[in-house]
N, C-alpha and C positions, 0 to 999 in steps of 0.2 A: 741219804747215806753218801758219804764221800769215798770214792775209790781212788787210791794212789797207785798208779801203775809205773811210775818212774822214780820211786823212792830209792835212795842210795842206802846201802847197808850201813849200820851203825859202826861196825868194825870190819876191817878186811880180814881175809882168812889169816894172813900173816900176823896181824894184830891180835887176833884171837889165839893163834897158836903160841905167841910169845906170852899172852897173859896166862895160859894154863901149862906152860912148859915145866914149871916147877911145882905143879899141883900134886898133892899126894896120890898114890895109886887108889883104885876103887877099893872099897871095903866090901865084905860078904853081903851086906844088905843093899848094895847098889845094883838092884835088879828092877826091871819093869814089872809092874803089877797090873793085871787086867781089872776091868771094872768090877768083876765078880770075885776078886781077891786071889786069883791064881798067880803065883810067883813064876815068872818066866826066868828061872835061874840056871837053865841048862840049854845047850843047843837042841836037845830033844824036845824040850817043852816049847821052845820057840818055834821049831819046825812044825810041831803038832798044832800050835796056835794059828800059825800061817795057813796050814792045810784047812783048818776049820774056817778061817776067813775066806779062803778060796772056795770052799764048798758052799758056804753061805752065799757068796757073790754069784756063783754059777747057778744056784737054785733060786736066787731072788729073795732069799730070806735075809733079815737084818740080824746082826750080832751086836749086842750091847744093851745098855739101859734104855728104857723108853725115852724118847726125846721130848715128850710133853708132860 
């Protein structure tokens, strides 16, 4: 396995900002969806999901689909 630790970014932040400057605004379906199908389409849902992740991390449990 090759690890690259000094790779240059493909675009600078300024180049990325310029590329998306005229992009259309997000649509109602532009939301994150968790592995189990929950739509994180409100601040409350995101905060609840982050609390769930924090609880799982604190207790040593994993969250998400099986990795094997």
